[in-house]
MIKOL-158465 format. One line per 5 residues: number of its first residue (from 0); their letters; for each residue x, y, z of C-alpha. Coordinates in Angstrom, 3 decimals. Example, Ala and Ser with C-alpha at 12.3 -4.5 7.8 and 13.67 -1.06 7.14 Angstrom:
BEGIN
0 = as = 12.300 -4.500 7.800 ~ 13.670 -1.060 7.140
This chain:
BEGIN
0 = mpprq = 45.869 79.991 40.766 ~ 45.585 80.681 44.644 ~ 44.189 83.890 45.571 ~ 47.561 85.573 46.444 ~ 48.928 84.628 43.241
5 = vlhai = 45.905 86.298 41.356 ~ 46.367 89.497 43.362 ~ 50.037 89.432 42.489 ~ 49.451 89.080 38.888 ~ 46.594 91.499 38.721
10 = sglva = 48.645 94.187 40.729 ~ 49.741 96.389 37.412 ~ 46.066 95.714 36.393 ~ 44.728 97.324 39.668 ~ 47.128 100.322 39.310
15 = glfva = 46.198 100.947 35.663 ~ 42.630 100.830 36.647 ~ 43.167 103.299 39.323 ~ 44.972 105.790 37.302 ~ 42.372 105.529 34.459
20 = ilagt = 39.561 106.342 37.101 ~ 41.486 109.088 38.937 ~ 42.199 110.941 35.689 ~ 38.246 111.081 35.498 ~ 37.543 112.200 39.167
25 = vvana = 40.342 114.461 39.681 ~ 39.433 116.672 36.757 ~ 35.507 116.711 37.809 ~ 35.725 119.429 40.354 ~ 38.271 121.220 38.701
30 = lprit = 36.340 121.724 35.484 ~ 34.161 124.789 36.596 ~ 37.484 126.613 37.718 ~ 39.339 125.449 34.495 ~ 36.551 126.681 32.099
35 = aelga = 36.292 129.979 34.059 ~ 40.092 130.503 33.918 ~ 40.215 129.688 30.246 ~ 37.229 131.918 29.594 ~ 35.356 128.778 28.058
40 = rqssy = 31.537 128.463 27.582 ~ 29.220 125.716 28.999 ~ 29.557 124.093 25.699 ~ 33.166 123.781 26.234 ~ 32.700 122.531 29.584
45 = twvii = 30.781 119.787 27.917 ~ 33.292 119.403 25.260 ~ 36.201 118.933 27.468 ~ 34.156 115.768 28.996 ~ 32.985 114.463 25.693
50 = aella = 36.473 114.678 23.835 ~ 37.559 111.774 26.037 ~ 34.541 109.794 25.823 ~ 34.411 110.164 22.003 ~ 37.934 108.870 21.596
55 = mtatv = 37.456 105.951 23.958 ~ 34.187 104.980 22.413 ~ 35.464 105.137 19.057 ~ 38.692 103.004 19.746 ~ 37.300 100.365 22.108
60 = plwgk = 36.265 97.865 19.507 ~ 39.813 98.142 18.016 ~ 41.468 97.439 21.165 ~ 39.327 94.516 21.819 ~ 40.126 93.004 18.719
65 = lsdly = 43.515 93.425 19.073 ~ 43.386 91.850 22.350 ~ 42.274 88.593 20.572 ~ 45.516 88.780 18.285 ~ 48.107 90.464 20.248
70 = skkll = 49.830 90.238 23.537 ~ 47.301 91.713 26.142 ~ 50.171 92.835 28.414 ~ 51.840 94.811 25.591 ~ 48.602 96.310 24.555
75 = lqmsl = 47.887 97.468 28.222 ~ 51.350 98.984 28.203 ~ 50.499 100.831 25.225 ~ 47.310 102.235 26.441 ~ 49.100 103.402 29.642
80 = slfvv = 51.667 105.289 27.582 ~ 49.299 106.915 25.373 ~ 47.498 107.944 28.760 ~ 50.764 109.622 29.934 ~ 51.384 111.460 26.748
85 = gslva = 47.906 112.854 26.974 ~ 48.073 113.735 30.631 ~ 51.209 115.781 30.313 ~ 49.806 117.729 27.100 ~ 46.796 118.444 29.284
90 = gfsqg = 48.773 119.874 31.998 ~ 50.610 122.141 29.809 ~ 47.500 123.277 27.950 ~ 47.349 126.913 27.186 ~ 43.963 127.034 25.855
95 = vgmli = 40.472 125.055 25.588 ~ 41.554 123.802 22.034 ~ 44.673 122.246 23.446 ~ 42.938 120.858 26.283 ~ 40.286 119.209 24.327
100 = fsrvv = 42.959 117.612 22.100 ~ 44.808 116.163 24.799 ~ 41.591 114.502 26.112 ~ 41.304 113.006 22.942 ~ 44.793 111.147 23.133
105 = qgvga = 43.856 110.379 26.900 ~ 40.551 108.888 25.614 ~ 42.297 106.634 23.284 ~ 44.672 105.411 25.973 ~ 41.487 104.920 28.160
110 = gglta = 39.559 103.047 25.472 ~ 42.495 100.466 25.818 ~ 42.232 100.065 29.482 ~ 38.470 99.962 29.384 ~ 38.540 97.081 27.014
115 = ltqvv = 41.548 95.239 28.105 ~ 40.910 95.452 31.936 ~ 37.905 93.208 31.771 ~ 39.612 90.773 29.138 ~ 42.767 90.201 31.284
120 = maavi = 40.359 89.626 34.484 ~ 38.429 87.008 32.410 ~ 42.097 85.475 31.346 ~ 43.106 85.034 34.738 ~ 39.998 84.441 36.827
125 = pprkl = 36.928 82.125 35.964 ~ 33.647 83.796 35.856 ~ 32.256 81.666 39.203 ~ 35.328 83.334 41.075 ~ 35.317 86.793 39.741
130 = grysg = 32.941 87.630 42.528 ~ 35.626 87.138 45.173 ~ 37.659 89.917 43.620 ~ 34.917 92.281 43.209 ~ 35.702 93.829 46.594
135 = vfgav = 39.465 94.322 45.264 ~ 38.316 96.216 42.090 ~ 35.356 97.837 43.779 ~ 37.850 99.035 46.615 ~ 40.126 100.319 43.757
140 = fsgat = 37.236 101.984 41.862 ~ 35.847 103.584 45.021 ~ 39.335 104.701 46.404 ~ 40.110 106.256 43.061 ~ 36.687 108.174 42.800
145 = vagpl = 36.589 109.354 46.244 ~ 40.219 110.432 46.168 ~ 40.092 112.047 42.761 ~ 37.506 114.850 43.625 ~ 39.183 115.310 47.030
150 = iggll = 42.671 115.606 45.438 ~ 41.308 117.582 42.646 ~ 39.694 120.173 45.041 ~ 42.810 120.565 47.140 ~ 44.923 121.067 43.976
155 = vdtsw = 42.826 123.784 42.715 ~ 42.274 125.412 46.105 ~ 46.139 125.443 46.551 ~ 47.433 128.387 44.803 ~ 50.961 127.242 44.274
160 = lgwrw = 49.712 124.066 42.649 ~ 46.643 124.713 40.660 ~ 44.384 122.855 38.386 ~ 47.221 121.676 36.127 ~ 48.356 119.328 38.535
165 = cffig = 45.058 117.410 38.154 ~ 46.579 115.930 35.109 ~ 50.189 115.748 36.203 ~ 49.257 113.550 39.346 ~ 48.154 110.588 37.536
170 = vpfal = 51.427 110.145 35.338 ~ 53.564 108.487 38.271 ~ 50.646 105.880 38.942 ~ 50.539 105.107 35.085 ~ 54.273 104.592 34.908
175 = laial = 53.826 102.405 38.271 ~ 51.464 100.375 36.286 ~ 53.578 99.980 33.442 ~ 56.515 98.685 35.626 ~ 54.113 96.295 37.552
180 = lqrtl = 52.684 94.822 34.272 ~ 56.064 93.930 32.895 ~ 57.089 92.345 36.154 ~ 53.938 90.494 37.558 ~ 51.762 89.647 34.573
185 = hlphv = 52.400 86.627 32.433 ~ 49.735 85.378 30.040 ~ 50.196 82.826 27.606 ~ 49.869 83.902 24.090 ~ 48.953 81.736 21.301
190 = rrdvk = 50.355 83.210 18.092 ~ 47.780 83.325 15.162 ~ 47.939 84.354 11.563 ~ 47.092 88.126 12.103 ~ 44.797 89.736 9.616
195 = idwlg = 43.336 93.216 11.088 ~ 40.609 94.476 9.285 ~ 42.052 98.128 8.923 ~ 39.273 99.190 6.506 ~ 36.576 98.037 8.990
200 = afliv = 38.256 99.823 11.737 ~ 38.424 102.900 9.822 ~ 34.701 102.730 8.879 ~ 33.808 102.000 12.485 ~ 35.678 104.923 14.013
205 = agvsa = 34.683 107.482 11.405 ~ 30.908 106.428 11.461 ~ 30.683 106.661 15.150 ~ 32.600 109.800 15.488 ~ 30.402 111.539 12.663
210 = lliwv = 27.324 110.672 14.411 ~ 28.568 111.423 18.044 ~ 29.919 114.922 16.868 ~ 26.589 115.616 15.723 ~ 24.856 114.640 18.803
215 = smags = 27.293 116.623 20.668 ~ 26.935 119.887 18.664 ~ 23.488 119.703 17.354 ~ 21.433 122.626 18.659 ~ 24.142 124.501 20.174
220 = tfdrf = 27.118 124.944 17.374 ~ 24.637 124.787 14.414 ~ 20.903 123.991 14.018 ~ 19.416 120.568 14.225 ~ 18.017 121.110 10.750
225 = swqta = 20.854 122.352 8.715 ~ 23.384 121.123 6.127 ~ 25.689 120.016 9.007 ~ 23.370 117.776 10.325 ~ 22.653 116.337 6.979
230 = alvgg = 26.618 115.833 6.263 ~ 27.151 114.426 9.731 ~ 24.183 112.185 9.974 ~ 24.149 111.019 6.573 ~ 27.832 110.566 6.195
235 = gtlll = 27.922 108.417 9.511 ~ 25.088 106.235 8.372 ~ 26.814 105.589 5.035 ~ 29.909 104.792 6.672 ~ 28.522 102.515 9.268
240 = aaavr = 26.456 100.813 6.526 ~ 29.590 100.275 4.635 ~ 31.299 98.889 7.673 ~ 28.845 96.269 8.126 ~ 29.196 95.156 4.634
245 = vesra = 32.915 95.176 5.052 ~ 32.848 93.440 8.550 ~ 30.476 90.763 7.087 ~ 33.118 89.702 4.682 ~ 36.192 90.075 6.661
250 = aepii = 38.597 87.216 7.782 ~ 39.187 88.776 11.166 ~ 36.298 91.543 11.544 ~ 36.700 94.060 14.052 ~ 33.348 93.397 15.527
255 = plsif = 32.258 89.820 14.500 ~ 28.556 90.281 13.565 ~ 27.810 86.748 14.651 ~ 28.414 87.571 18.467 ~ 24.955 89.674 18.187
260 = rnrtv = 23.249 86.228 17.517 ~ 23.949 85.481 21.092 ~ 21.131 86.786 22.989 ~ 22.869 87.365 26.154 ~ 25.383 89.667 24.291
265 = altsl = 22.802 91.440 22.320 ~ 20.671 92.157 25.670 ~ 23.702 93.171 27.993 ~ 24.989 95.615 25.296 ~ 21.688 97.163 24.826
270 = asllv = 21.259 97.478 28.666 ~ 24.909 98.833 28.961 ~ 23.981 101.524 26.101 ~ 20.806 102.603 28.202 ~ 22.771 102.655 31.552
275 = gvglf = 25.593 104.524 29.846 ~ 23.127 107.344 28.881 ~ 21.168 107.303 32.240 ~ 23.905 106.992 34.535 ~ 26.952 108.983 32.959
280 = ggtvf = 24.791 111.573 31.217 ~ 23.196 112.333 34.695 ~ 26.193 111.990 37.292 ~ 28.737 113.755 35.258 ~ 27.062 117.079 36.152
285 = lsqff = 26.774 116.562 39.873 ~ 29.937 118.218 40.689 ~ 28.836 121.098 38.855 ~ 25.569 121.178 40.752 ~ 27.344 121.053 44.070
290 = qvamg = 29.689 123.763 43.019 ~ 27.299 126.280 41.265 ~ 23.876 125.360 42.593 ~ 24.737 124.765 46.038 ~ 27.944 127.187 46.210
295 = kspti = 30.449 124.787 47.644 ~ 34.185 124.771 46.909 ~ 35.806 121.891 44.814 ~ 36.991 120.040 47.902 ~ 33.353 120.108 49.518
300 = aglms = 31.737 118.972 46.401 ~ 34.219 116.131 46.362 ~ 33.337 114.879 49.844 ~ 29.570 115.348 48.782 ~ 29.842 112.641 46.423
305 = lplil = 31.032 109.971 49.204 ~ 27.287 108.184 49.451 ~ 27.174 107.553 45.539 ~ 30.629 106.030 45.796 ~ 30.213 104.266 49.001
310 = gslaa = 26.857 102.724 47.999 ~ 28.383 101.411 45.012 ~ 31.440 99.743 46.975 ~ 29.222 98.084 49.321 ~ 26.850 96.683 46.836
315 = stlag = 29.664 95.401 44.535 ~ 31.537 93.680 47.053 ~ 28.620 92.174 48.698 ~ 26.799 90.954 45.122 ~ 30.233 89.668 44.107
320 = hrisa = 30.709 87.353 47.107 ~ 27.053 86.132 47.008 ~ 27.242 85.382 43.120 ~ 30.704 83.404 43.995 ~ 28.878 81.478 46.636
325 = tgrwk = 25.641 80.637 45.021 ~ 26.227 81.036 41.236 ~ 22.831 83.044 40.634 ~ 23.580 86.552 39.220 ~ 20.490 87.837 37.383
330 = rylva = 18.769 88.785 40.596 ~ 21.383 91.204 41.494 ~ 21.152 92.794 37.593 ~ 17.476 93.155 38.069 ~ 17.701 94.638 41.461
335 = gtvlm = 20.555 96.993 40.396 ~ 18.541 98.129 37.582 ~ 15.390 98.684 39.647 ~ 17.547 100.687 42.449 ~ 19.165 102.807 39.652
340 = tagla = 15.939 103.873 38.151 ~ 14.481 104.763 41.600 ~ 17.927 106.677 42.392 ~ 17.594 108.518 39.163 ~ 13.826 109.355 39.724
345 = llsti = 14.706 110.375 43.275 ~ 17.470 112.739 42.068 ~ 14.928 114.352 39.746 ~ 13.396 116.212 42.481 ~ 16.284 117.896 43.790
350 = gshtp = 16.880 121.409 44.047 ~ 19.492 124.329 45.283 ~ 17.982 124.110 48.714 ~ 17.685 120.291 49.128 ~ 19.001 119.127 52.578
355 = fvlls = 22.323 117.124 51.919 ~ 20.748 114.292 54.204 ~ 18.258 113.723 51.586 ~ 20.796 114.165 48.814 ~ 22.812 111.389 50.621
360 = vymav = 20.133 109.206 50.626 ~ 19.115 109.591 46.920 ~ 22.875 109.197 45.989 ~ 23.281 106.114 48.101 ~ 20.204 104.361 46.006
365 = lgtgv = 21.738 105.147 42.831 ~ 25.282 103.872 43.841 ~ 23.814 100.713 45.079 ~ 21.890 99.830 41.861 ~ 25.078 101.069 39.951
370 = gmlmq = 27.228 98.491 42.150 ~ 25.049 95.519 41.472 ~ 24.669 96.173 37.763 ~ 27.823 97.493 36.055 ~ 30.222 94.621 36.514
375 = nlvla = 27.633 91.858 36.494 ~ 26.616 92.740 33.101 ~ 30.268 92.131 31.751 ~ 30.116 88.999 33.897 ~ 26.879 87.708 31.972
380 = aqndv = 28.314 88.218 28.588 ~ 31.872 86.639 29.134 ~ 30.431 83.779 30.481 ~ 28.284 83.073 27.285 ~ 30.664 83.745 24.477
385 = padtl = 33.496 81.356 23.233 ~ 37.203 82.287 24.494 ~ 38.306 83.249 20.865 ~ 35.768 86.204 20.729 ~ 35.953 87.424 24.291
390 = gsata = 38.141 90.331 23.703 ~ 35.549 91.560 20.972 ~ 32.241 90.722 23.067 ~ 33.852 92.762 26.158 ~ 34.818 95.537 23.908
395 = vlsfs = 31.383 95.710 22.461 ~ 29.879 96.093 26.102 ~ 32.622 98.708 26.873 ~ 31.645 100.329 23.407 ~ 27.869 100.242 24.087
400 = rsvgg = 28.318 101.770 27.459 ~ 30.836 104.584 26.142 ~ 28.454 105.331 23.208 ~ 25.541 105.862 25.785 ~ 27.904 108.007 28.181
405 = tvgts = 28.739 110.315 25.103 ~ 25.209 110.622 23.949 ~ 23.897 111.087 27.385 ~ 26.515 113.712 28.323 ~ 25.822 115.507 25.134
410 = vlgav = 22.080 115.405 25.140 ~ 21.526 115.771 28.624 ~ 24.251 118.567 28.873 ~ 22.222 120.321 26.029 ~ 18.957 120.138 28.462
415 = lahrv = 21.006 121.483 31.084 ~ 22.264 124.283 29.076 ~ 18.727 125.189 27.656 ~ 16.965 124.994 31.040 ~ 19.689 127.337 32.735
420 = atela = 19.303 129.635 29.703 ~ 15.485 129.849 30.203 ~ 15.692 130.304 33.969 ~ 18.252 133.104 33.914 ~ 16.085 134.825 30.921
425 = agrta = 13.081 134.480 33.210 ~ 15.168 136.132 36.007 ~ 16.387 139.051 33.717 ~ 12.782 139.368 32.626 ~ 11.833 139.852 36.412
430 = ggdtp = 14.026 142.769 36.695 ~ 17.566 141.186 37.337 ~ 20.870 141.032 35.288 ~ 22.335 137.766 34.161 ~ 26.015 137.045 35.036
435 = gggag = 28.779 136.058 32.777 ~ 27.159 136.576 29.309 ~ 23.688 135.332 30.436 ~ 21.652 132.970 28.399 ~ 23.266 130.299 30.273
440 = hgvpd = 26.290 130.035 28.095 ~ 28.975 130.713 30.283 ~ 29.813 128.782 33.597 ~ 29.657 131.612 36.490 ~ 31.944 131.541 39.564
445 = vmtlp = 29.021 131.859 42.256 ~ 31.458 132.841 45.173 ~ 32.328 135.976 43.159 ~ 28.558 137.222 42.440 ~ 26.280 139.644 44.405
450 = aplra = 23.763 137.967 46.673 ~ 20.675 138.427 44.276 ~ 22.548 137.169 41.243 ~ 24.115 134.380 43.135 ~ 20.490 133.312 44.134
455 = lvena = 19.415 133.410 40.542 ~ 22.196 131.328 39.229 ~ 22.064 128.766 42.034 ~ 18.282 128.151 41.430 ~ 18.669 127.992 37.439
460 = ygvat = 21.344 125.090 38.042 ~ 19.153 123.303 40.641 ~ 16.327 123.435 38.500 ~ 18.137 122.489 35.363 ~ 19.902 119.551 37.025
465 = aelff = 16.664 118.027 38.327 ~ 15.191 118.119 34.931 ~ 18.317 116.303 33.738 ~ 17.920 113.388 36.084 ~ 14.139 113.604 35.085
470 = watpf = 15.108 112.797 31.563 ~ 17.750 110.085 32.515 ~ 15.249 108.188 34.535 ~ 13.353 106.680 31.108 ~ 16.602 105.232 29.947
475 = allal = 17.087 103.032 33.085 ~ 13.612 101.919 33.133 ~ 14.414 100.630 29.507 ~ 17.396 99.055 30.753 ~ 15.350 97.161 33.458
480 = iavlf = 13.116 95.694 30.368 ~ 16.170 94.402 28.655 ~ 17.784 92.966 31.661 ~ 14.563 90.965 32.463 ~ 14.895 89.179 29.005
485 = ieekp = 18.546 87.952 29.726 ~ 18.572 84.324 30.437 ~ 20.408 83.209 33.548 ~ 23.141 80.512 32.711 ~ 25.390 78.638 35.167
490 = lkttt = 28.822 80.386 35.549 ~ 31.657 78.656 34.103 ~ 34.598 77.509 36.465 ~ 37.595 77.952 34.175 ~ 39.303 80.926 32.749
495 = sterl = 39.054 82.163 29.072 ~ 42.642 80.869 28.702 ~ 41.773 77.517 29.599 ~ 38.765 77.668 27.506 ~ 40.674 78.672 24.637
500 = aeesa = 42.872 75.834 24.926 ~ 39.988 73.505 25.067 ~ 38.162 75.185 21.996 ~ 41.326 74.846 20.160 ~ 42.042 71.136 21.032
505 = laags = 38.408 70.561 19.878 ~ 38.786 72.202 16.846 ~ 41.985 70.439 16.081 ~ 40.284 67.099 16.974 ~ 37.529 67.645 14.541
510 = ralpt = 39.751 68.510 11.524 ~ 41.422 65.219 12.261 ~ 38.420 63.187 12.065 ~ 37.917 61.168 9.019 ~ 36.153 62.324 5.922
515 = ptdtp = 34.102 60.587 3.219 ~ 36.596 60.474 0.907 ~ 38.818 58.617 3.922 ~ 36.573 55.680 3.785 ~ 37.471 52.654 1.631
520 = cadla = 33.507 52.607 0.788 ~ 32.371 53.987 -2.381 ~ 30.125 56.188 -0.723 ~ 28.039 56.710 2.538 ~ 25.141 54.694 1.340
525 = eastr = 27.354 51.903 0.861 ~ 28.864 52.464 4.289 ~ 25.473 52.408 5.662 ~ 24.830 49.025 4.330 ~ 28.022 47.441 5.420
530 = gsggc = 28.223 48.835 8.852 ~ 30.862 50.230 10.835 ~ 32.867 47.014 10.645 ~ 33.435 47.145 7.131 ~ 34.015 51.112 6.831
535 = pgttl = 36.215 52.396 9.411 ~ 35.268 55.758 10.865 ~ 31.529 55.698 9.501 ~ 30.179 55.171 13.055 ~ 31.241 58.982 13.512
540 = llgrr = 30.120 60.178 10.094 ~ 26.752 58.707 10.252 ~ 26.114 60.134 13.511 ~ 25.635 56.737 15.178 ~ 26.314 55.941 18.705
545 = psrra = 28.533 52.600 19.650 ~ 26.328 50.057 21.104 ~ 26.259 49.759 24.995 ~ 27.898 46.423 24.500 ~ 30.519 47.531 22.231
550 = sgrp = 31.240 50.663 24.469 ~ 31.572 48.478 27.653 ~ 29.046 50.709 29.351 ~ 25.999 49.119 31.379
């Protein structure tokens, strides 16, 4: 399709992507105010983020598999509908429990958007040309990421609106995306015998959820060495072991285990997992750092994240155009991982008094690395798998990144809370009082604190955030090692829809080939003796090529 037709076809996809990103970023600057107003603890702050990540992570493989079997457009519309329901419930929440539940519903919808966006892009745009549209998706990503914190800050700071509108504002965009998808996106759908492995889906969701809940709660809600740990870790491990057994025997497994034999899929999945731990686990607390450690308002905190977003936009656009022009992509994966590692390492040196100019440079380095890396990991995997498993392979990458983000947010959030508690306890020992319950369990509103206590809290959160980035850096370094072992292969010039048609035709052709019982010869030995002239079809059966003279070729 010409570029204008492609843009027309993916307009609903762009709107859906915008609303998914907006929902996460518009809440980021509002969370300190939300948790303070609802009287929540630091663990609740983390759980409001983790709940959506957990639901998204657990359901991504199922959405990916469904995209290989059912209409991708219908599934996108269903995921957007779930997202609308979750947003409305979140906006009317009266307590932290209800808010966390609504984030779970949002997460299920976001899981569909996460998995299906990449699948539909591959169905419409060939890998070699995908870079041309990186600017469009990069602009949407950056626009939603930049606009989200600004909109969220303005809503929170506007007394007659408030934080609830941070959830309501995405509903019109989601409804618009549903309408645009219905009108503009028309994908051919090949009817197949649908056999969904519901048992495997249940075991995967239950096993992953048990382990992620343990990661999120161990050390804060209960002891790391306790009966809860034994139940969650042991139960999760057994459930996943059973899932592997079921998936290996299922006719239509949710996650085909055979795709992990593909070196590119295995390495890009590992890199996505490590990137998720380092990136999401580190950057999700940047907004809290700006507001608590630096004493900025939600609106200003949104503006302060611009260097990270603009660096990502510029890098993804330029790298995408170069990849489309040259067909070479591995160099951008390597450079992106190096820059991401350097950015995290630089951010591990920040504090409450770090100049914003220096912070901007560090964030721009991190954003540039992310822009080169994230989309191109998916591109490398999609380019190297059969079209009939592209949905599952794409979902595996999204699943890996989401698992990494959930683990990173939980573990690094625990690191942050522990270090804040240590710093505040040290300040109390030195002769001061700790605010909001001390011990780092509350998220204080620094604007209401006396000057001495405010300085103590700002320093505590500054030191803790730096330590958080310090522990995130090794994961990015491990991702670099994984990326170095990925083999660069030429980018395909056909869409997944065209490749699926070709693969189906080849499969039909192979089924139509004559079998040994089709030949008039008694057996293959006789066919070999008599030659192809006396036994039709034995040239193919015996693996012989026609002679040059017979084929007419020079």
